[in-house]
N, C-alpha and C positions, 0 to 999 in steps of 0.2 A: 721572634715578634713576626718573621715572614710568615710563620705557621699560623700565627694566629690572626694577621691578615687574611691568609686565604682561609681559614675557618671562617672568619666573619662574613667573607665576601660568598661561600659556599651555603652558610646559613641565611643570608640575605636573598640569594637567588634562589632556593628552596621555599623561604617564607614568601617570595614574590610570586612564585608558580603556584602556592596554596591558596594565595590572596587572589590571583589570578583565577584559579579553578571554582573559589567560594563566590567570586563576581560573577564569573560565567553561570554558575548554577541559579545564583540569586536573579540573573537577568533572564533565564530561561522561564524561571518561575513567574517573574513579572510578566512575560511575553503570553505566557499561557495565558493567564488572568486575564490579561486584556484581551486575547481574543474570545473571550467569553465563552468559553467550553464549560460544559458542566463539571463541576469540580473532579467527580468520580473518571469522566471521560479522559480528562486531562490527565488522569492517575494512569489510565491506560497507555496514552502516548509517552508520557515518561517511562512507563515500563517496557517500553519498545525502544528505547533509545533517545527520547526527546524530540518535541517539536522544533528545536534548533539545529539540533543535527539533521533532520530532514531538511529544513530550509535552507541548510549550507551544500546538501548533495546537488550537483548538477546532472548528473547522467546515472541512471539505474540500467543495468544488462541483467539478464539471466536466462538459463536454457530451457526450454519445455520439450523433452524430449530432441527432435533435430533442430526445432526452432530456436533461434536466437532472438531474444525481444532486446530491444534496446529504446530508451525512454530519455528526452530531454525533459528533466522534471519542471524546469521554468516555463518551456513554451508547450509541452506534452507531445512536441513532435516525436515521431515514432517510426523504427524501422523493424520488421519481422523478417528474418534470412532464414530460408531453408533450402535444401539441396535442389530442390525444383521450382520453387517460386520464391518471391520476396513480396512484402506488400508493406504500406505504410501510410503517414499521414505528414506531411511537408509543411505544415502550418496554414495551409489552406484548402489543400485536398488530399483525400485520400486515394491512393494509387496502387495497381496490381501489375508485377512483372512476371510472368510464366515462361519457364523452360519449353514448354507446349502448351498451346491453348486448350483450356478446359482441365488442366491438371487441379487447379486449385477450386476445391468445392463447395467452400464457403461463400458468406458475404464479407468482403472486405472492410467495410464501413462498420458494422457491426462486430467484427472479429478484431480489429488492430489494436484497440487498447483493451479487450475484454480480459486477457490475462494479466494485463498491467493492474487493473484493478483488484483483481483477488490476491494479486502477490504484494502490492503496495500497501496493503491492509496492515494497520489500522488508519495509517496517515493519507490516505486519500480521503479520507472523511474527516479531514481538518481543511478541507479546498472553501473557496469563499463561495457564497450564496447556499448555504447549508442550514437546515432547520434541525435543533434536537428535540427530542421527546423522549422522556422515561416510560418505558414499556414493562410488563408482567416480566418475572424469571422466567428461563428457559430450565427444564429440569433433564437431566440425563443421569441414570445410574442413582437416583437418590439425591443427587446435588444441584442444588441449585445456581443459576448464572443469570448476573443482574445484566440488562440490557437497555440500550438507548436506540429508538428510532431516528433515522437520518434519512431526512426528505429535503429536495432542492426547490428553491424559489422557482417562479417562471421563467422560462427561456435560459435557464443553467445548463449547459451541456447539449449532448444531442438526444438524451432521454430523460428531460427534467421531471416525469412523472416516476421513474424509477426510485424506489425506496429500499434501503438497507437498516437491517438491525444488527447491530454488534452486541455480542453476549462475551462478558470478561470473567474471569476466575476473582470472585471476592477477596481472597487472601493477597493473591500475587498480581491483581491487576492485568494479567496476561490475557490478550485476548484468546478466546476459546470457540467459539462460533460465529458464523457469517449468515443470515438469513436474506435474501434478495428477492425482488420483482424484476422481470423482464418486461419492460413496454417497446422496444424497439420498432418492432412491427406492427403492433396495433393502435400505438401510441396513445394509449388509455390506462389510466391507474388500474391497478389490479391488487387483489388480495391474496393472490396464490404467490408463497414464497417457496423457494428453493433453499437448501440449507447444506452449509459445508462445515464441515469440522476443522478447525486449526489447533493442532498439539505436537506441532515437530517445527522447532526454529533452531536459526543459527545466526550468529553475530557477524554482519558484514558491517565493516567500517564503523562501527558503534550503532546501526540500526540493526534491530532484531527482527529478522526477514522469517518467513515460512521456509521450509525444506519440503514439506509436502501438504496438499490439502485433499480432503476427502468428502465427498457430496453422499449425505445421508438421506435415509426414509425417515417418514414422520408418522407418528400416532394421530387420532384424531382430533386432540389437544395441541397438535403443532409442535409436539417434544418428539426429539431423534429415537429411533429404534435401532436401526443397524444401517452399516454401509450399502449405498445403493450402487456404488462402482468401485473397481480398483482405486489407490488413491494416484492423484497427480503430482508427481514428483520435478520439484526445481531444482537443477544444478549452476555451478559455474555463475555464481552472483558476484556482482562488480557493482560498488557504490562508488563515483568520484566526484571530487569538488572540480574538477577540469572539465569544459565544455569540449563538444565534438563542432567540427565545421558544418554548417546549414547543409551544405551540398551532400553529406553524409544521408541525411534525411529525403533527399530527393530520389525521382525515380531514375532506375540507370538509363543512362542513353545507349541504344543499341546501333 
C-alpha cells in the first residue's frame, strides 16, 4: 500500500511538472502573440530560447578578447572592463576610467553598448518602440534567407535613425545574418548597410547566443560574398536571473 501511495505521489508530481511546462509554453506563446511580433519573427525568438526566458534574465555577461562586457538587462546599465581601461553607463551618464590618459582610443558613448547589441541578437530586436517590416530575401550560396527590417520610433535610444535587418533560416528559424546602419555620428538616416553573419551558437542558461560573428563583403545587390575580416569571438557567457548592485555599474572612485 505504501509503494502504491509513493507511486501515486510520484506520478502526481511528474504530471504537475508536465502541466506546468505546458502552461508555461502556452503562456509564452500568448505573450509573443500579445507583443504583436510578426509571426515568423516570433518563431525566431522561440528558436533562440523564447521571449519569456529573455524577459526573466537580469544580467548578461560575455568576454570579447580581454574585455568583459556586463549588462543589466532591465535598465541597460553597462560596464566594459579590460586590463587598461573600463567604461560604462550608470543609468544616467556614460563614463570612462583609464589606467593612463589616452589609453582608450574610441568613443565610449558609441562603444559601451555596441557589442551588447550584436551579442544579444535577436532579443534586442524585441525592445519597445520598434517597427517591423518584411523585406526581400537575402541570398547566399544559392540559399534564400527571409528578413524583417527593424526601425525605431522617434526619440527611442541614442540612435533612433539606425535600422537593422534580421535574416533567418526558413527551416530552423535560427538567425543567420544581420544588416545594420550606423547613424551615431551623422544623426541622419542611411541606406548603407553593414552585414554580419551569425552561424555559430551556444546555449547559455536557455538562451541561444552567438559564439562568434563575421563581417561580410557584399555584391552590388547587397548579398554577401566573402568575409571582410576575421571572426569576432565571444567567450565565457553568463546569463543570470540575479541582479548586481547599482554600484557595480558606477565609475570607480580613485
